[in-house]
N, CA, C and O of each residue as an XYZ file, in Angstrom:
908
protein
N      18.572     11.214     11.174
C      18.890     11.299      9.828
C      17.837     11.002      8.915
O      17.305      9.894      8.989
N      17.421     11.916      7.976
C      16.381     11.730      6.926
C      17.032     11.892      5.542
O      18.004     12.642      5.463
N      16.651     11.351      4.606
C      17.151     11.278      3.094
C      16.335     12.412      2.257
O      15.275     12.823      2.728
N      16.750     12.845      1.200
C      15.929     13.513      0.227
C      14.860     12.733     -0.152
O      15.102     11.529     -0.244
N      13.593     13.151     -0.427
C      12.571     12.211     -0.848
C      12.715     11.445     -2.086
O      13.134     11.917     -3.144
N      12.339     10.219     -1.891
C      12.221      9.420     -3.226
C      10.949      8.455     -3.111
O      10.480      8.272     -1.988
N      10.443      7.908     -4.080
C       9.468      6.911     -3.817
C       9.768      5.650     -3.015
O      10.858      5.111     -3.202
N       8.989      5.173     -2.221
C       9.205      3.915     -1.354
C       7.934      3.144     -1.636
O       6.821      3.638     -1.459
N       8.153      1.818     -2.117
C       7.185      0.810     -2.312
C       7.227     -0.128     -1.218
O       8.377     -0.386     -0.863
N       6.280     -0.736     -0.554
C       6.244     -1.544      0.408
C       5.221     -2.843     -0.016
O       4.143     -2.768     -0.606
N       5.880     -3.984      0.451
C       5.047     -5.227      0.529
C       4.070     -5.105      1.500
O       4.082     -4.056      2.144
N       3.256     -5.904      1.746
C       2.209     -5.792      2.643
C       2.198     -6.893      3.799
O       2.596     -6.591      4.924
N       1.821     -7.938      3.557
C       1.802     -9.193      4.458
C       3.157     -9.628      4.822
O       3.963     -9.931      3.942
N       3.424     -9.669      5.949
C       4.742     -9.943      6.570
C       5.730     -8.901      6.395
O       6.929     -9.062      6.621
N       5.201     -7.834      5.989
C       6.197     -6.390      5.968
C       5.548     -5.333      6.923
O       6.106     -4.956      7.953
N       4.312     -4.881      6.494
C       3.701     -3.999      7.311
C       2.874     -4.656      8.470
O       2.891     -4.242      9.629
N       2.145     -5.732      8.022
C       1.352     -6.369      8.787
C       1.538     -7.878      8.949
O       2.074     -8.606      8.113
N       0.986     -8.293     10.227
C       0.988     -9.992     10.276
C      -0.084    -10.379     10.362
O      -0.672    -10.512     11.435
N      -0.632    -10.681      9.066
C      -2.102    -11.312      8.622
C      -2.123    -12.750      8.614
O      -3.161    -13.268      8.201
N      -1.049    -13.608      9.042
C      -0.941    -14.973      8.975
C      -2.179    -15.419      9.855
O      -2.922    -16.297      9.417
N      -2.425    -14.818     11.121
C      -3.415    -15.576     11.843
C      -4.925    -15.555     11.127
O      -5.724    -16.485     11.239
N      -5.160    -14.396     10.412
C      -6.382    -14.317      9.762
C      -6.411    -15.341      8.634
O      -7.378    -16.081      8.448
N      -5.286    -15.350      7.875
C      -5.267    -16.343      6.712
C      -5.411    -17.612      7.227
O      -6.214    -18.377      6.692
N      -4.661    -18.015      8.332
C      -4.853    -19.334      8.768
C      -6.207    -19.808      9.389
O      -6.597    -20.974      9.346
N      -6.901    -18.735      9.990
C      -8.128    -18.892     10.327
C      -9.171    -19.099      9.102
O     -10.115    -19.878      9.234
N      -9.005    -18.521      8.158
C      -9.892    -18.650      6.772
C      -9.501    -20.006      6.262
O     -10.357    -20.846      5.985
N      -8.056    -20.253      6.119
C      -7.904    -21.615      5.572
C      -8.566    -22.759      6.380
O      -9.257    -23.640      5.868
N      -8.274    -22.647      7.732
C      -8.840    -23.497      8.657
C     -10.396    -23.785      8.475
O     -10.866    -24.923      8.449
N     -11.049    -22.748      8.366
C     -12.581    -22.939      8.238
C     -12.858    -23.712      6.879
O     -13.720    -24.588      6.801
N     -12.111    -23.342      5.885
C     -12.545    -23.883      4.567
C     -12.285    -25.486      4.634
O     -13.047    -26.352      4.203
N     -10.975    -25.689      5.302
C     -10.745    -27.098      5.315
C     -11.672    -27.941      6.214
O     -12.030    -29.045      5.804
N     -12.032    -27.544      7.268
C     -13.149    -28.099      8.091
C     -14.361    -28.152      7.337
O     -15.052    -29.168      7.410
N     -14.739    -27.103      6.559
C     -16.009    -27.336      5.852
C     -15.942    -28.573      4.898
O     -16.971    -29.196      4.633
N     -14.758    -28.917      4.396
C     -14.480    -29.788      3.558
C     -14.081    -31.314      4.255
O     -13.777    -32.295      3.576
N     -14.146    -31.297      5.688
C     -13.874    -32.426      6.498
C     -12.297    -32.741      6.314
O     -11.888    -33.899      6.227
N     -11.605    -31.821      6.271
C     -10.127    -31.974      6.109
C      -9.509    -31.460      7.411
O      -9.919    -30.401      7.887
N      -8.574    -32.139      7.989
C      -7.860    -31.542      9.069
C      -7.015    -30.371      8.865
O      -6.164    -30.349      7.976
N      -7.241    -29.310      9.733
C      -6.608    -28.122      9.610
C      -5.122    -28.177      9.695
O      -4.640    -29.121     10.321
N      -4.221    -27.178      9.080
C      -2.981    -27.252      9.433
C      -2.474    -26.398     10.351
O      -3.090    -25.344     10.517
N      -1.402    -26.621     11.051
C      -0.963    -25.629     12.162
C      -0.558    -24.256     11.545
O      -0.153    -24.216     10.384
N      -0.657    -23.179     12.272
C      -0.317    -21.775     11.905
C       1.137    -21.700     11.334
O       1.353    -20.980     10.359
N       2.035    -22.349     11.855
C       3.345    -22.131     11.309
C       3.586    -22.642      9.879
O       4.314    -22.054      9.079
N       2.914    -23.794      9.614
C       2.777    -24.436      8.343
C       2.188    -23.414      7.203
O       2.708    -23.190      6.110
N       1.012    -22.867      7.706
C       0.189    -22.166      6.693
C       1.096    -20.713      6.472
O       1.223    -20.134      5.393
N       1.618    -20.336      7.630
C       2.402    -19.071      7.525
C       3.586    -19.275      6.578
O       3.948    -18.300      5.919
N       4.171    -20.339      6.454
C       5.335    -20.715      5.379
C       4.764    -20.643      4.021
O       5.516    -20.363      3.089
N       3.603    -20.851      3.828
C       2.814    -20.867      2.392
C       2.564    -19.479      2.082
O       2.283    -19.330      0.893
N       2.576    -18.376      2.786
C       2.286    -17.026      2.488
C       3.287    -16.254      1.644
O       4.483    -16.310      1.929
N       2.879    -15.589      0.695
C       3.800    -14.646     -0.073
C       3.603    -14.646     -1.625
O       3.745    -13.640     -2.320
N       3.310    -15.705     -2.025
C       3.111    -15.848     -3.488
C       1.757    -15.607     -4.002
O       1.577    -15.858     -5.193
N       0.848    -15.195     -3.358
C      -0.634    -15.019     -3.734
C      -1.656    -16.180     -3.276
O      -1.264    -17.197     -2.703
N      -2.862    -15.950     -3.554
C      -3.851    -16.898     -2.982
C      -3.635    -18.269     -3.857
O      -3.667    -19.322     -3.220
N      -3.427    -18.327     -5.217
C      -3.263    -19.531     -6.020
C      -2.242    -20.249     -5.259
O      -2.488    -21.361     -4.791
N      -1.081    -19.660     -5.108
C       0.165    -20.594     -4.769
C      -0.085    -21.068     -3.419
O       0.319    -22.186     -3.099
N      -0.810    -20.214     -2.463
C      -1.207    -20.661     -1.095
C      -1.930    -21.955     -1.363
O      -1.487    -22.974     -0.833
N      -2.955    -22.016     -2.101
C      -3.665    -23.057     -2.000
C      -3.062    -24.271     -2.769
O      -3.229    -25.432     -2.394
N      -2.364    -23.922     -3.849
C      -1.418    -25.035     -4.323
C      -0.671    -25.783     -3.307
O      -0.544    -27.005     -3.381
N      -0.128    -25.011     -2.268
C       0.693    -25.528     -1.247
C      -0.142    -26.354     -0.201
O       0.265    -27.368      0.366
N      -1.247    -25.824     -0.048
C      -2.204    -26.537      0.904
C      -2.696    -27.923      0.417
O      -2.793    -28.950      1.089
N      -2.991    -27.734     -0.909
C      -3.636    -28.981     -1.535
C      -2.534    -30.152     -1.518
O      -2.767    -31.339     -1.289
N      -1.334    -29.595     -1.797
C      -0.257    -30.583     -1.817
C      -0.080    -31.072     -0.402
O       0.035    -32.278     -0.182
N      -0.058    -30.277      0.455
C       0.134    -30.765      2.040
C      -0.852    -31.575      2.571
O      -0.575    -32.432      3.410
N      -2.185    -31.357      2.092
C      -3.057    -32.045      2.578
C      -3.616    -33.392      1.798
O      -4.578    -34.109      2.072
N      -2.768    -33.458      0.853
C      -3.057    -34.832     -0.406
C      -4.771    -34.466     -0.732
O      -5.621    -35.356     -0.718
N      -5.067    -33.136     -0.995
C      -6.258    -33.103     -1.632
C      -6.308    -33.196     -3.167
O      -5.428    -32.757     -3.906
N      -7.422    -33.809     -3.562
C      -7.520    -33.924     -5.045
C      -7.769    -32.508     -5.691
O      -8.744    -31.826     -5.376
N      -6.783    -32.090     -6.658
C      -6.841    -30.968     -7.074
C      -8.146    -30.404     -7.974
O      -8.230    -29.257     -8.412
N      -9.016    -31.333     -8.129
C     -10.209    -31.230     -8.758
C     -10.987    -30.285     -7.906
O     -11.847    -29.617     -8.480
N     -10.792    -30.107     -6.453
C     -11.508    -29.348     -5.565
C     -10.856    -27.840     -5.440
O     -11.348    -27.060     -4.624
N      -9.812    -27.465     -6.209
C      -9.135    -26.189     -5.978
C     -10.148    -25.121     -6.273
O     -10.257    -24.268     -5.392
N     -10.963    -24.983     -7.407
C     -11.619    -23.675     -7.661
C     -12.783    -23.704     -6.517
O     -13.220    -22.613     -6.151
N     -13.263    -24.797     -5.984
C     -14.077    -24.557     -4.727
C     -13.536    -24.072     -3.461
O     -14.109    -23.209     -2.795
N     -12.386    -24.648     -3.111
C     -11.581    -24.309     -2.086
C     -11.172    -22.838     -2.144
O     -11.158    -22.222     -1.079
N     -10.834    -22.204     -3.282
C     -10.448    -20.818     -3.382
C     -11.567    -20.069     -3.232
O     -11.447    -19.000     -2.633
N     -12.841    -20.460     -3.726
C     -13.817    -19.638     -3.715
C     -14.391    -19.469     -2.511
O     -15.032    -18.466     -2.195
N     -14.125    -20.721     -1.590
C     -14.800    -20.429     -0.161
C     -13.810    -19.738      0.711
O     -14.156    -19.040      1.664
N     -12.444    -19.968      0.331
C     -11.548    -19.026      0.970
C     -11.656    -17.606      0.836
O     -11.573    -16.896      1.838
N     -11.832    -17.128     -0.291
C     -11.932    -15.781     -0.723
C     -13.312    -15.066     -0.009
O     -13.415    -13.910      0.402
N     -14.165    -15.972     -0.006
C     -15.586    -15.339      0.579
C     -15.347    -14.975      2.179
O     -16.042    -14.179      2.810
N     -14.369    -15.624      2.636
C     -13.957    -15.202      4.099
C     -12.844    -14.311      4.147
O     -12.754    -13.480      5.051
N     -11.949    -14.425      3.204
C     -10.657    -13.520      3.414
C     -10.846    -12.187      2.887
O     -10.003    -11.349      3.210
N     -11.860    -11.816      2.085
C     -12.233    -10.486      1.539
C     -12.042     -9.472      2.647
O     -11.406     -8.431      2.478
N     -12.677     -9.852      3.901
C     -12.650     -8.859      4.964
C     -12.183     -9.216      6.311
O     -12.544     -8.658      7.348
N     -11.316    -10.232      6.209
C     -10.584    -10.932      7.402
C      -9.467    -10.006      8.135
O      -8.285    -10.068      7.800
N      -9.874     -9.253      9.029
C      -8.876     -8.303      9.683
C      -8.885     -8.423     11.230
O      -8.171     -7.685     11.908
N      -9.718     -9.380     11.798
C      -9.864     -9.322     13.286
C      -8.697     -9.745     13.905
O      -8.467     -9.360     15.051
N      -7.805    -10.592     13.236
C      -6.686    -11.139     14.077
C      -5.493    -10.567     13.359
O      -4.406    -10.860     13.857
N      -5.485     -9.802     12.275
C      -4.243     -9.040     11.739
C      -3.693     -8.079     12.519
O      -4.484     -7.329     13.091
N      -2.595     -7.925     12.675
C      -1.797     -6.645     13.535
C      -0.703     -6.118     12.826
O       0.046     -6.823     12.149
N      -0.576     -4.807     12.968
C       0.582     -4.238     12.235
C       1.900     -4.473     13.091
O       1.852     -4.643     14.310
N       2.866     -4.470     12.492
C       4.225     -4.776     13.093
C       4.638     -3.564     14.108
O       4.338     -2.430     13.734
N       5.231     -3.699     15.229
C       5.575     -2.463     16.002
C       6.100     -1.350     15.201
O       6.830     -1.506     14.222
N       5.665     -0.125     15.696
C       6.256      1.254     15.135
C       5.681      1.428     13.604
O       5.922      2.508     13.063
N       4.981      0.501     12.912
C       4.842      0.786     11.410
C       4.117      2.068     11.407
O       4.571      2.991     10.731
N       3.113      2.212     12.045
C       2.250      3.551     11.807
C       3.066      4.886     11.950
O       2.932      5.823     11.164
N       3.961      4.890     13.068
C       4.682      5.966     13.452
C       5.701      6.313     12.218
O       5.834      7.435     11.730
N       6.459      5.017     11.771
C       7.471      5.234     11.050
C       6.913      5.632      9.487
O       7.560      6.456      8.841
N       5.851      5.098      8.984
C       5.103      5.463      7.920
C       4.853      6.998      7.789
O       5.080      7.629      6.756
N       4.362      7.532      8.941
C       4.134      8.921      9.067
C       5.381      9.753      8.981
O       5.343     10.810      8.351
N       6.440      9.366      9.546
C       7.696     10.095      9.500
C       8.186     10.072      7.956
O       8.734     11.068      7.484
N       7.984      8.974      7.232
C       8.474      8.986      5.886
C       7.615      9.850      4.898
O       8.040     10.455      3.913
N       6.361      9.794      5.338
C       5.479     10.604      4.492
C       5.709     12.173      4.719
O       5.753     13.010      3.818
N       5.840     12.403      6.025
C       6.313     13.695      6.473
C       7.577     14.354      5.856
O       7.705     15.572      5.731
N       8.386     13.543      5.527
C       9.684     13.805      4.919
C       9.568     13.778      3.412
O      10.595     13.862      2.740
N       8.403     13.670      2.849
C       8.111     13.583      1.452
C       8.212     12.598      0.544
O       8.115     12.824     -0.662
N       8.411     11.447      1.031
C       8.555     10.214      0.487
C       7.189      9.700     -0.158
O       6.463      8.990      0.537
N       6.800     10.037     -1.493
C       5.736      9.112     -2.122
C       5.717      7.646     -1.775
O       6.724      6.969     -1.982
N       4.673      7.143     -1.279
C       4.720      5.743     -0.938
C       3.560      4.976     -1.581
O       2.484      5.524     -1.819
N       3.818      3.666     -1.860
C       2.852      2.802     -2.391
C       2.899      1.347     -1.885
O       3.775      0.994     -1.096
N       2.035      0.579     -2.301
C       2.055     -0.880     -1.923
C       2.300     -1.740     -3.230
O       1.825     -1.385     -4.309
N       3.036     -2.847     -3.092
C       2.934     -3.840     -4.259
C       2.892     -5.027     -3.466
O       3.787     -5.268     -2.656
N       1.924     -5.782     -3.639
C       1.598     -7.017     -2.767
C       1.057     -8.334     -3.576
O       0.314     -8.047     -4.515
N       1.210     -9.201     -3.450
C       0.584    -10.505     -4.154
C      -0.629    -10.747     -3.480
O      -1.268    -11.684     -3.958
N      -1.201    -10.106     -2.383
C      -2.460    -10.164     -1.751
C      -3.458     -9.556     -2.922
O      -3.136     -8.593     -3.619
N      -4.677    -10.235     -3.034
C      -5.626     -9.717     -4.014
C      -5.996     -8.143     -3.568
O      -5.793     -7.671     -2.449
N      -6.510     -7.537     -4.564
C      -6.815     -5.987     -4.355
C      -7.894     -5.820     -3.100
O      -7.775     -5.068     -2.132
N      -8.963     -6.724     -3.389
C     -10.050     -6.332     -2.548
C      -9.577     -6.449     -1.008
O      -9.739     -5.486     -0.258
N      -8.964     -7.697     -0.533
C      -8.605     -7.609      0.810
C      -7.389     -6.639      1.106
O      -7.199     -6.254      2.260
N      -6.596     -6.258      0.104
C      -5.664     -5.168      0.380
C      -6.116     -3.836      0.901
O      -5.642     -3.194      1.839
N      -7.276     -3.500     -0.004
C      -7.761     -2.256      0.386
C      -8.645     -2.226      1.692
O      -8.809     -1.203      2.357
N      -9.201     -3.465      1.995
C      -9.913     -3.575      3.131
C      -9.060     -3.374      4.307
O      -9.413     -2.619      5.213
N      -7.783     -4.116      4.334
C      -7.033     -4.027      5.450
C      -6.274     -2.630      5.633
O      -6.091     -2.031      6.693
N      -5.915     -2.291      4.467
C      -5.403     -0.747      4.683
C      -6.306      0.285      5.222
O      -5.817      1.210      5.870
N      -7.802      0.205      4.982
C      -8.855      1.074      5.501
C      -9.006      0.537      6.876
O      -9.284      1.344      7.763
N      -8.850     -0.797      7.192
C      -9.088     -1.125      8.645
C      -8.133     -0.408      9.625
O      -8.501     -0.002     10.728
N      -6.756     -0.272      9.094
C      -5.721      0.263      9.928
C      -5.475      1.747      9.725
O      -4.574      2.348     10.309
N      -6.406      2.368      8.780
C      -6.267      3.700      8.598
C      -5.015      4.133      7.811
O      -4.521      5.258      7.895
N      -4.557      3.151      7.051
C      -3.330      3.439      6.263
C      -3.558      3.899      4.782
O      -2.594      4.133      4.053
N      -4.923      4.030      4.328
C      -5.218      4.207      2.856
C      -4.625      5.438      2.485
O      -4.137      5.480      1.356
N      -4.562      6.462      3.208
C      -4.314      8.082      2.977
C      -2.778      8.033      2.652
O      -2.329      8.939      1.950
N      -1.930      7.039      3.112
C      -0.617      6.993      2.948
C      -0.182      6.520      1.852
O       0.978      6.772      1.524
N      -0.996      5.739      1.047
C      -0.478      5.123     -0.041
C      -1.462      5.223     -1.333
O      -2.334      4.390     -1.580
N      -1.195      6.332     -2.088
C      -1.822      6.753     -3.121
C      -1.919      5.544     -4.363
O      -2.904      5.295     -5.058
N      -0.839      5.016     -4.392
C      -0.723      3.862     -5.411
C      -0.634      2.382     -4.755
O       0.324      2.107     -4.032
N      -1.634      1.455     -5.018
C      -1.726      0.111     -4.719
C      -1.594     -0.700     -5.568
O      -2.606     -0.673     -6.268
N      -0.716     -1.619     -6.003
C      -0.764     -2.696     -7.010
C      -0.977     -4.035     -6.272
O      -0.096     -4.508     -5.555
N      -2.108     -4.602     -6.456
C      -2.473     -5.929     -5.829
C      -2.156     -7.163     -6.719
O      -1.801     -7.062     -7.894
N      -2.322     -8.379     -6.030
C      -1.995     -9.554     -6.804
C      -2.745     -9.916     -7.761
O      -2.343    -10.860     -8.441
N      -3.994     -9.311     -8.088
C      -4.674     -9.400     -9.404
C      -4.730     -8.159    -10.130
O      -5.564     -8.042    -11.027
N      -4.002     -7.286     -9.872
C      -3.937     -5.977    -10.706
C      -3.439     -6.218    -12.146
O      -3.895     -5.545    -13.070
N      -2.501     -7.179    -12.347
C      -1.716     -7.728    -13.297
C      -1.949     -9.185    -13.625
O      -2.417     -9.783    -12.656
N      -1.762     -9.955    -14.713
C      -1.631    -11.302    -14.809
C      -0.367    -11.683    -13.979
O      -0.334    -12.744    -13.357
N       0.454    -10.988    -13.980
C       2.006    -11.411    -13.377
C       1.939    -10.962    -11.850
O       1.332     -9.969    -11.449
N       2.678    -11.875    -11.046
C       2.784    -11.607     -9.584
C       4.269    -11.623     -9.267
O       5.060    -12.178    -10.029
N       4.666    -11.004     -8.120
C       6.097    -10.949     -7.707
C       6.341    -12.542     -7.679
O       5.426    -13.346     -7.503
N       7.632    -12.882     -7.865
C       8.861    -12.197     -8.173
C       8.995    -11.488     -9.589
O       9.957    -10.807     -9.942
N       7.859    -11.769    -10.338
C       8.004    -11.164    -11.876
C       8.050     -9.711    -11.369
O       7.458     -9.321    -10.362
N       8.891     -8.879    -12.252
C       9.063     -7.365    -11.833
C       7.830     -6.537    -12.178
O       7.638     -5.494    -11.553
N       6.964     -6.937    -13.148
C       5.869     -6.321    -13.735
C       5.137     -5.503    -12.730
O       5.029     -4.287    -12.891
N       4.584     -6.171    -11.608
C       3.747     -5.340    -10.443
C       4.602     -4.205     -9.927
O       4.119     -3.075     -9.855
N       5.823     -4.445     -9.572
C       6.628     -3.482     -8.879
C       6.864     -2.179     -9.941
O       6.718     -0.999     -9.622
N       7.237     -2.644    -11.194
C       7.569     -1.644    -12.201
C       6.148     -0.642    -12.376
O       6.258      0.577    -12.510
N       4.847     -1.326    -12.354
C       3.672     -0.521    -12.501
C       3.515      0.270    -11.295
O       3.080      1.410    -11.459
N       3.771     -0.091    -10.172
C       3.674      0.706     -8.832
C       4.737      1.870     -8.969
O       4.411      2.987     -8.566
N       5.888      1.685     -9.472
C       6.913      2.770     -9.618
C       6.508      3.589    -10.660
O       6.745      4.779    -10.451
N       5.997      3.344    -11.670
C       5.560      4.103    -12.923
C       4.351      4.895    -12.203
O       4.389      6.104    -12.428
N       3.452      4.531    -11.511
C       2.271      5.079    -10.749
C       2.680      6.332     -9.826
O       1.989      7.333     -9.636
N       3.954      6.060     -9.294
C       4.526      6.862     -8.487
C       5.289      8.031     -9.070
O       5.673      9.018     -8.442
N       5.453      7.787    -10.335
C       6.252      9.033    -11.190
C       7.697      8.636    -11.491
O       8.425      9.530    -11.922
N       8.226      7.367    -11.313
C       9.578      7.011    -11.484
C       9.818      5.904    -12.248
O       9.276      4.841    -11.945
N      10.607      5.994    -13.274
C      11.084      4.962    -14.232
C      12.548      4.644    -14.224
O      13.015      3.788    -14.976
N      13.271      5.326    -13.381
C      14.686      5.174    -13.479
C      15.351      4.723    -12.463
O      16.532      5.034    -12.306
N      14.612      3.813    -11.502
C      15.288      3.078    -10.394
C      15.430      3.981     -9.136
O      15.925      3.507     -8.114
N      14.997      5.303     -9.190
C      15.300      6.274     -8.299
C      13.960      5.939     -7.150
O      12.971      6.658     -7.010
N      14.179      4.954     -6.579
C      13.008      4.519     -5.626
C      13.743      3.431     -4.579
O      14.955      3.228     -4.653
N      12.953      2.802     -3.669
C      13.264      1.892     -2.877
C      12.059      1.102     -2.770
O      10.932      1.585     -2.880
N      12.341     -0.285     -2.526
C      11.231     -1.266     -2.370
C      11.654     -2.028     -0.917
O      12.761     -2.540     -0.752
N      10.694     -2.017      0.004
C      10.864     -2.608      1.297
C       9.819     -4.047      1.364
O       8.633     -3.939      1.053
N      10.290     -5.110      1.714
C       9.757     -6.276      1.796
C      10.211     -7.302      2.740
O      11.107     -6.969      3.515
N       9.799     -8.354      2.798
C      10.177     -9.416      3.930
C      10.574    -10.781      3.179
O      11.161    -11.626      3.856
N      10.310    -11.045      1.889
C      10.480    -12.476      1.497
C      11.458    -12.563      0.121
O      12.045    -11.577     -0.327
N      11.520    -13.699     -0.377
C      12.273    -13.976     -1.380
C      11.599    -13.439     -2.594
O      12.253    -12.875     -3.471
N      10.344    -13.594     -2.668
C       9.387    -12.911     -3.531
C       9.840    -11.473     -3.895
O      10.110    -11.074     -5.028
N       9.875    -10.786     -2.781
C      10.143     -9.354     -2.807
C      11.472     -8.938     -3.265
O      11.652     -7.932     -3.952
N      12.545     -9.853     -2.811
C      13.953     -9.668     -3.115
C      14.360     -9.946     -4.377
O      15.329     -9.380     -4.885
N      13.587    -10.919     -5.030
C      14.089    -11.181     -6.581
C      13.286    -10.142     -7.400
O      13.817     -9.595     -8.366
N      11.920     -9.839     -7.006
C      11.399     -8.882     -7.765
C      12.194     -7.494     -7.767
O      12.309     -6.919     -8.850
N      12.723     -6.949     -6.677
C      13.422     -5.931     -6.777
C      14.607     -5.923     -7.508
O      14.931     -4.860     -8.038
N      15.368     -6.973     -7.649
C      16.496     -7.370     -8.397
C      16.252     -7.331     -9.816
O      17.076     -6.906    -10.625
N      15.048     -7.805    -10.128
C      14.569     -7.903    -11.639
C      14.242     -6.474    -12.145
O      14.258     -6.254    -13.356
N      13.963     -5.550    -11.305
C      13.334     -4.410    -11.785
C      14.475     -3.423    -12.575
O      14.245     -2.973    -13.697
N      15.607     -3.176    -11.911
C      16.038     -3.400    -10.554
C      15.795     -2.215     -9.865
O      15.611     -1.192    -10.525
N      15.760     -2.178     -8.540
C      15.547     -1.209     -7.660
C      16.108     -1.488     -6.239
O      15.885     -2.606     -5.776
N      16.740     -0.687     -5.571
C      17.203     -1.176     -4.236
C      16.326     -1.741     -3.240
O      15.234     -1.193     -3.085
N      16.641     -2.804     -2.500
C      15.589     -3.469     -1.713
C      16.105     -3.552     -0.314
O      17.216     -3.985     -0.011
N      15.066     -3.030      0.638
C      15.388     -3.302      1.990
C      14.503     -4.328      2.681
O      13.273     -4.270      2.659
N      15.259     -5.337      3.340
C      14.695     -6.416      3.913
C      14.112     -6.335      5.390
O      14.852     -6.066      6.335
N      12.787     -6.574      5.544
C      12.496     -6.595      6.999
C      12.561     -7.936      7.443
O      11.758     -8.744      6.977
N      13.508     -8.332      8.381
C      13.768     -9.734      8.765
C      12.845    -10.133      9.786
O      13.128    -11.162     10.400
N      11.798     -9.520     10.085
C      10.969    -10.090     10.986
C       9.594    -10.567     10.420
O       8.651    -10.767     11.186
N       9.506    -10.716      9.295
C       8.149    -11.096      8.522
C       8.189    -12.724      8.374
O       8.372    -13.501      9.312
N       7.973    -13.096      6.954
C       7.653    -14.471      6.734
C       8.760    -15.186      6.068
O       8.680    -16.395      5.848
N       9.757    -14.506      5.750
C      11.064    -15.005      5.167
C      11.462    -16.560      5.620
O      11.577    -16.919      6.792
N      11.632    -17.334      4.553
C      12.009    -18.731      4.737
C      13.504    -18.824      4.779
O      14.080    -19.419      5.690
N      14.169    -18.200      3.730
C      15.615    -18.112      3.281
C      16.483    -17.412      4.491
O      15.995    -16.404      5.001
N      17.447    -17.784      4.860
C      18.323    -16.981      5.525
C      18.730    -15.558      4.920
O      18.779    -15.425      3.697
N      18.987    -14.621      5.677
C      19.178    -13.221      5.223
C      20.286    -13.274      4.082
O      20.112    -12.672      3.022
N      21.402    -13.998      4.332
C      22.461    -13.839      3.486
C      22.339    -14.463      2.136
O      23.131    -14.192      1.233
N      21.154    -15.461      1.969
C      20.847    -15.816      0.847
C      19.983    -15.046     -0.087
O      19.679    -15.464     -1.205
N      19.551    -13.767      0.468
C      18.609    -12.958     -0.284
C      19.238    -11.816     -0.746
O      19.796    -11.148      0.124
N      19.302    -11.381     -1.977
C      19.738    -10.013     -2.416
C      19.071     -9.018     -1.644
O      17.865     -9.040     -1.395
N      19.968     -8.043     -1.227
C      19.315     -6.987     -0.487
C      20.325     -5.818     -0.353
O      21.524     -6.067     -0.476
N      19.921     -4.619     -0.119
C      20.812     -3.363      0.125
C      20.831     -2.929      1.434
O      21.628     -2.062      1.792
N      19.939     -3.501      2.281
C      20.053     -3.334      3.802
C      18.913     -4.130      4.521
O      17.858     -4.466      3.983
N      19.224     -4.346      5.630
C      18.183     -5.218      6.445
C      17.965     -4.527      7.785
O      18.830     -3.832      8.319
N      16.809     -4.750      8.277
C      16.347     -4.290      9.632
C      15.251     -5.166     10.322
O      14.353     -5.756      9.721
N      15.437     -5.164     11.535
C      14.630     -6.088     12.418
C      13.573     -5.434     13.167
O      12.755     -6.112     13.787
N      13.522     -3.914     13.153
C      12.604     -3.283     13.700
C      12.251     -1.955     12.865
O      13.168     -1.278     12.400
N      11.046     -1.634     12.703
C      10.649     -0.534     11.842
C      11.312      1.000     12.423
O      11.371      1.953     11.645
N      11.693      1.095     13.550
C      12.259      2.261     14.102
C      13.612      2.587     13.433
O      14.090      3.721     13.408
N      14.252      1.363     12.829
C      15.586      1.658     12.073
C      15.261      1.860     10.689
O      16.236      2.006      9.952
N      14.090      1.904     10.142
C      13.975      2.008      8.671
C      14.319      3.498      8.170
O      14.890      3.615      7.086
N      14.007      4.586      8.887
C      14.021      5.908      8.325
C      15.665      6.025      8.012
O      16.087      6.424      6.926
N      16.405      5.676      8.962
C      17.886      5.886      8.925
C      18.512      5.115      7.826
O      19.458      5.501      7.139
N      17.757      3.754      7.711
C      18.242      2.832      6.582
C      18.105      3.428      5.346
O      19.047      3.556      4.563
N      16.863      3.836      5.110
C      16.489      4.653      3.873
C      17.566      5.690      3.447
O      18.104      5.749      2.342
N      17.792      6.514      4.540
C      18.908      7.628      4.194
C      20.132      6.991      3.804
O      20.628      7.333      2.730
N      20.697      6.124      4.501
C      21.953      5.503      4.434
C      22.032      4.819      2.872
O      23.011      4.958      2.139
N      20.793      4.045      2.506
C      20.814      3.491      1.131
C      20.951      4.421      0.070
O      21.670      4.204     -0.904
N      20.191      5.592      0.252
C      20.239      6.620     -0.746
C      21.578      7.266     -0.921
O      22.034      7.538     -2.032
N      22.187      7.499      0.195
C      23.436      8.248      0.213
C      24.427      7.272     -0.453
O      25.181      7.740     -1.306
N      24.499      5.968     -0.150
C      25.267      5.190     -0.951
C      25.118      4.778     -2.329
O      25.943      4.117     -2.960
N      23.914      5.251     -2.790
C      23.475      5.095     -4.234
C      23.068      6.448     -4.948
O      21.909      6.625     -5.323
N      24.104      7.439     -5.131
C      23.617      8.655     -5.673
C      22.603      8.504     -6.944
O      22.821      7.695     -7.846
N      21.632      9.248     -6.919
C      20.769      9.348     -7.971
C      21.028     10.442     -9.069
O      21.515     11.533     -8.774
N      20.679     10.094    -10.346
C      20.811     11.340    -11.223
C      19.762     12.403    -10.888
O      18.733     12.173    -10.252
N      20.128     13.592    -11.382
C      19.103     14.580    -11.110
C      17.723     14.269    -11.822
O      16.767     15.029    -11.675
């Protein structure tokens, strides 16, 4: 089952890719450089989703670091993070499902809190760049998700301003951003979500990308769009 085409915007980290191991490696290298004991991977993974600044605010608090070191820590992190792809993996079936959605005529974009440089690098690394003519990064605008501005910009660049689109993500940042736009939200349950599924606003949930095309079709049929 496949739906009539409409724009689909995706989050990136925790939705299409598992980048936590690379982020953790970059964070650990910076902490060791400053003689600070690194945090375990699950702890760093729990800090991902709100962008680099929020990531480091949480690390600084967790490690009891003097905030005066924040600019130096972020600069050292970004120097490593810009092209950190060696440990990142796509979630199962992502490339195949994206191809199916593209073949069905769905224009696709990315709306992520990840900075634009690392975003473009990882899309290129996995050969995904051609599927996403629109990419809005965490530093494209002053605002970040859950503020609706980045997603609204992505939708405008995909040619829709009336909610005739879908947003796919994995976290509370994504869910509340979609609600604020508003646009229907499909929740990938296998990412970096901290809240129970039931506590996040969503129009559909899936735990494997093989289920996404049918969920897209079902969501669009349940929400008729104006011509």
